[in-house]
N, C-alpha and C positions, 0 to 999 in steps of 0.2 A: 431411712428404710424404717417402716413401722410407725411414721408420724404422719401427721396432716396439718394443713395450715388453717388456722382459725383466729380471726381478729388480729391477724398480722404476726401471730407467734406460732412456733411450732408446738404441737401437742402430740405425745405419743399414742398410737392406738392400742398398744399393748402395755400392761402393768408388770414392767420387767422384774420388780422386786419380788413378784410372787411366781411369775412364769418362769423366769431363767433358772432360780434355785430348784424348782420342781423338776425341770428337764435335766439338769446337771445330775441331780440325785438319782433320777431314772436311769440315766446313762452310766453313772457310776456303779449302780446296783447291777446293770445289765452286763457289763464287761466281765466281771468275774464269773457270773453265771453262765456266760457263753463260753468262756475259756475252760470251765471245770463243771460243765454241765451235769455229768453223772454225780460227781461227788457233791456239788451243791444242792442237787435235787435229793440226794440221800439225807443230807444235813436237814434241809428245810422240811422235808416230810417228816423226819423224826421229831423236829420242834412242833410243827403243826399237828401232828398226831398226839403229841403230848398235851398241847393246848385243848385238843378235842377231849382227850381223857379226863383233864381236870375241870374243864368248863362246859362239858356237854349239857349238863343241867342248865347252866347260865344261858346258853344259846336258845333252849327251849323255851324257858321263862322269858327270855327277851322278845321272842316272837309273840308270845301270848300276851304279853304286858302291852305291846304295840296295838294289837287288836283291840285290847280293852280301852286304851287311849283314844284310838280311832272312833270307837263307838261313843265314849264320853264326850270328845270334842263335837261330833256330829250331832248329837241329840241334846247337848246342853246349850246354854245361851250363846256360846262361842260359835256354834255352828251356823247361826243366823247371819253372821258378819259376812258382808259382800266384799271380795277382793277387787276394789275398785269403786267407781261411782255407782251407787245403788240404783240410780236413775237410767243408768245406760244398760243396753242389752249385753250378754255374754259375746265375747269375741267370736265364738264358733258356736254352731249348732250342737245339739247333743250328740248327734250321730259322728260329726267330724271330730268333736272333742273325744269321744270315747274311741274312736278309730285311732286318733294319734296316740292316746295312752296305751291302748292295746298293742299297736305295733311297737311302741317304745318299750312296753313292759315285758312282752313275750319274745319278740325277736326269732330268729330261726331255731333257737334252742327248743322251742315247743315242737318242733318238727322232728328233732332227734329224740327227745325224751318221750314224746307221744308214741313213737313207733318202736322204741327198743328199751325204754326204762323197765317195762314190765317183765322184760327177760332177765333183766339184771337181779330183780327181786325173785323171780321164779327160780333162778339158779342157786340163790343164797337167800331163802326166805327167813322171816322173823318168827318169834314165839314157837320155836321147835317143829315148824311145820315141814313135812317132808319136801325136799327139793323136787322141782319139775312136776309136782302133783296138781290135781285140779284146784285146791285151795291155794297153793302157792302162785298160781297163775292168776286167780281172782285177786290175791293180795297185790300183785304185781300192777294191774291196772289201776286198781284203786289207789295205790300208793303214787303212781304217776300223776293222778289227779290231785292228790294231796300236796305234791310239790308246788303246783300252781293254784294254792288256795289263799285263804285270807291272810295267813301269816306273812306269805311272800310279798303280797301286794301292801300290806300295812307297813312292813319294813321299807318299801319304795316310796310310799308317799307321807310318812309322819313327820318329815322335816319340811314338807311343802307349805303347810299352813304359815309357818314363821317366814319362810322366804317369799311367799306370795303377799304376806302382809307388809313386810318392808318395802317391797316393790310397788304394789299397786294402792296400798292405803297411805302408808307413810311416805311414799314416793322417794324412796332412797336412791341416790344416783348410782349406787353400786349394788349388785346383786350377790352378795357373799355371805359365807357362813359366819365370818367375823362380825359382819354387820348385823345379822339376825341376833347375835349374842351380845350386841352392845348393851342391850338393856340389863344384862346380867352383870357383865364384867366392867361396865364403864368405859368412858372415852380413852382414858390412859392406856389400859390393855388393848382395847380394840384398835387404836391407831398406832400402837407400838409394836414390839417384837411378838407378843402373845397372839395378836390378831393375825399377823403375817403368818405365824406357825399354824394357825388353824387352816388358813387358806392354802398354804403350801401342802399340807396333809391332805386336803381334799384334791388338790391337782395331781399329786402324786399317785394316789389311788386311782383316779379316773384316767390319767395317762396310761398307767400300767394296765388297768383293766380294758380300755379300748385297744390297746396293742395286743393283749392276749385275745381279745374277742376277733380282731381281724385276722390274727395268725391261726387260731384254733376253730374259727367259723367257717374257713375255706373248705376243709374237708367235707362238710355237708353238701357242698356243690361238686367238689372235684370227684369224689367217689360216684355219684350219679352221672357225671359228665363222662367219666372213664367207661362206665358200663354202657352209656349210650353210644358213644364212638368206638367202643371196644379197643381202647388204648390203656397203657399203664399210667398209673399215677406217679408222677415225678415232680421235681421242683419247678420245671418249665411250665407244666400244666397249672400248678398252684400259682405261679407268678402271672400267668396269663389271667386266670380267674380273679386274682387280687387286684390286677390293674383295672380290669373291667369294673369291678366292684368299687374300687377307689373313684374311678371316673363318676360313677352313679352317685355315690354319696357325697362328693365334692360338688358336683353340679346341683344335687338337691339342697345341700347346705348354702350353697352360694345364691340359689334362688330364694331361700328363706322358708319361714314357716307356711305363708299363705300360698305361695306358688310352688313350692317344692315338697316340704314334709307333709303338709295337709293332703295334697292330692295323691301322693305316693301311698299314704296311709289308708285313705278311702279306697283307692284302686285295690290295694292288698286285701282289704275286707272282701270285696266283690270277688276277687280271683280265688281266695281261700274257700269262700262259700261255694263257688263253682266246682273247685277241686274236691270238696267233701261230698257234693251232690254226685259228681262223676264216680267217685269210689263206690258210693251207695248204688248206684245204677248198674255199673258194669262189674262190681264186686260182690262180697257177701253181705248185701244190704240187710237182709233179715237178721243174720247172725250178729252184725254190728249193732243194730238196735236192741237185741236182747241181751247181748253181753254188756252194752252200755247201761242198760237198766240193772242188771245184776251188779255191775261195778259201783253204780251210784248207791245202790243200797247198802253194799259192803262198805263204802266210803263213809256214809252217814253213820252206820253202826259202829264203826271202828275210828272215827275221826279223833276222839279224844284219846284213845290208846296210841295212835300214831304221834299225835302232838305232844305226849309227855314220856314217850318210850325211850329209856336210856339203856335197858337191858342190864340194869346193875347186878342182877342175879346171874348173869352170863349164861342164860339159856342156851344150850348146845353152841356156846361160842358167840362171837360177834357176827352179826349178819350185816348184809348190804345196807338195810333200811336205816339202822340207827346212825351209822357212820355217814352215810350219804345225807341224811336230814341235817346234821350238825354241819357238814361241809356246805351244804346247799344255803343255810342260813348265814353262815359266816361269809360266803361269797356274795350273797345277796346284800349283806350289810356293806360291803365294799362299793356296791353300785347304788346304795340307798340315796346318798346325797345328790348324785347326778340325776336320778329319776325325779326327786323332789325339786331341784332347781329347774329342770325342764317343766315340770307339771305347773310349777309356780308361774312360770313365764307365759304359759298359755291359758292360764286360768282367769285372766281378766274378766270380770262381770260374774263369776261364779261364787256362791257361797262356800265358805269352808265345809259345810255339810255335803254340798253337790260335788265338790272337788274329791273329798275323801272317799264318799261312797261310790262315785263313778269309778275310781281307781280299785276299790275293793271288789265292786261287783262285775264291772263289764269284762275286764282281763279274766277274772275267775271263770266266768260262764263260758267265754269263747275257748279258753284253754281246757275245759272239762268237755266241751264238745269235740274239740280237736283231738284230744286224747281218747275219747270214745271212739272216734272214726279211725284214726290212725293205730291205736292199740288194738282195736277190734280186728283190724285188717292183719296186723301182725300175728295175733294169736290164731286167727283163722287159718293163715297160711302154714303156721306150725301144726295145728291139729289136723289139717288135712294131708299133711306130709309133703306139701309142695316146697317148703323152705325149712331146713333145719336151724330154726332161729336160735334156740337155745344152745346148740353146739357152737354155733358162730360166737355168741356172746361169751360163752365159756372159755373160748380161745382168745379173748381180749380183742375182738374185731368187731364191735357192736356197730360200728359205722357201715361195715359192708353188708350188714343185714338189711339196711334200708334199701339199696338198689335191688338186692335179691327179693325182697318182698314186693316191691312195686314192679319188677319184671314178671312176676307170676301172674299179673293182672292181664286180661285182654286189652288190646290197644296200648301196650306197656310202653311203647315209644312215646306216644302223645302224653301218657301220664307222667313219665320221668321228665319230660320237656317242661310241663306245667309245674311240676314239683321244683325243678332247678329255678325257674322263673320267680315263684313264690318265695323260695329260699333266699334268692339273691335280693328281692325287694324287702324281705324281712331284714336281712342283715344290712341293707342300705339304710332302712328307716332307723335302724338302732344307731348306726354310726353317724348318720346325719344330725339326728338329734343330739348325740354326744358331741359332735364338733360344734354345733350351734351352741350348746350349753357351754362348752370350755371357752368359746370365744365371747359368749356373753359375761362369763365369770372373769375373764382376764382383761376385758375392755375397759379403757379409761373414759368411755362415752357414758352418758346418762341413760342406763338401761330402763329407766321408768318412762322415758319419752322416745326412744330410737331403738332400732334393732342393731345387733353388733355389726361392725364393718365387714363387708364382703371380703375385702382383702384380708382381713383378719381370720375369717372362717377358713379361706384357702391355706393360710400359714398353719393353722391348727391341723387341718386334714392332712398336709404334707409332713408335719412332725409325726403324727400317728403312723402314717404310712411308712415312712423310712425307718422308723423304729421297728416296727412290726417286720418289714421284709428283712432287715439286718439280722433280726433274731431268728426268723424262720429259716434263713440261710446258714447262719453259723451256730444255730442251737441257742438255747436259753429261755424259750418260750414256756416249757413245762415248770422250770423253776420260778419263772416270774409269775405264773399262774398261782403257784403257792404263796408267793410273797403278796399277791393281790389279795388272796384270801385271808392272810393275817392282818392286811391293813384294815380289815373290818372292825378290829377291836377298838382302836381309838375312834373310828366313825361312830360305833355304837354309843360311846359316851357322849359324842358331839350331838348325836340325835336326841338324846334325852334332854340335853340343854336347850335345843330348838323348841322342844314341846314346852317347856317351862317358859322359854322367852315369849312365845306367841300368847300364852295365857296372860302373862305379865303386861305385855304391850297392850292387849286389848283391854285389860282392866284399867291400865294407866289412861287410856284414850277413851274409855267407856264406849267402846266401838260397838258393843252389842246393844247399844241404845241408839247411837247416832249414825253408824254405818250399816243399816240394814234396810231391806226393801219395805216399802210402805204396803200395809195390808190393804187389799182391794176389797 
């Protein structure tokens, strides 16, 4: 099992020395978390809160520094380097390429934060603003946009140049963090225990994150499905949704990037655009346009304040914004390597500048538009008195606010169905990309020449699904989410290594001279 015949010899499909330890460590962590969920969650939250208190400044600077590094790599001589043969066209058109990155980068989370994050801020606003005031509501939607801005996508993409360079330029047979860092640490470290440790850290963080996403992403669908069918939310409903979802992302991952992931991603862009247009036509379109304009102006005016705010003077105590920002960057760091490895895989024929700027600009633009539409809809439903959104969020039931808001629209049944379909596809494109990336990472085949085995993709999908379903049934997902956020700390260090590594590799190869497109 897990082998194939090649040249008369048996060759493993999976690199067991990194895959098995990662899986065993995840299981070993999950067992006590499930057995003592409340106690472990309390301890882990205390540790994570302490890390946030001590390193809040560090997370903010980390995100800003990555934006600076992104700008430097893009507009320096390194940005001209082509990831692949400069004479060949990119693998995907710009629309296809951007659609894949958007679907991977945003996922269904944008549908939750876009519609409800403004309310979390309005209930507990920053800078001493009165809760539930007009200014607090304006802070809310602007902050929702800030969460999906340049810092987030710089975190996601800045290990990709190194991964893309070793894969498409140096034609490395393996696509791993350890291989990208070979130029720094040397052969002995990379081929020995140190390299294995780097790869195991990557896999642990991604397996944990994927399981958490599968488990905690389901409510985005189940809450709306329960509203649509007028039934209660229970584990059976969650199980049914999860099975359908697993089938979708397993099929997509099995079909691969060209026939599965690319087609789903482009389809989702069209569906999301249609959904936004429908809301504008049957909902408060004029209010949404006005409120979006106000939110954009407020975001631009206060972007620097949001980027550097730690509330060191404790103005009116801790607010939602500063703690959510730190958690957001910490959790994004956990996913950073996954996004970068996947972005590297699909970036054949793109320059480093094109890869970085596409990931910085395209998801940011789409997320701002989505937040403007969804947030504007939520705010209007509150101001009109149709939905008590702030009361619902204050009672820690933000997810319920989503079907309540959608139900306030004309043709609400159609709207909720379309919302469910888009959420399912967003969730699918996130996890099929995750499955594909883990399969690529753990494969023993030459990733510079072939795609990861379809058999291996199904194995990875099954592992993620079983782990998530067990934790959903017996408990342990909330603590694992905190663990996943804490895993971002070693990932941050590895990220900076990869940025230094790509500069060092390009300078060694003089690729800024030899691997660039000819000027026409």
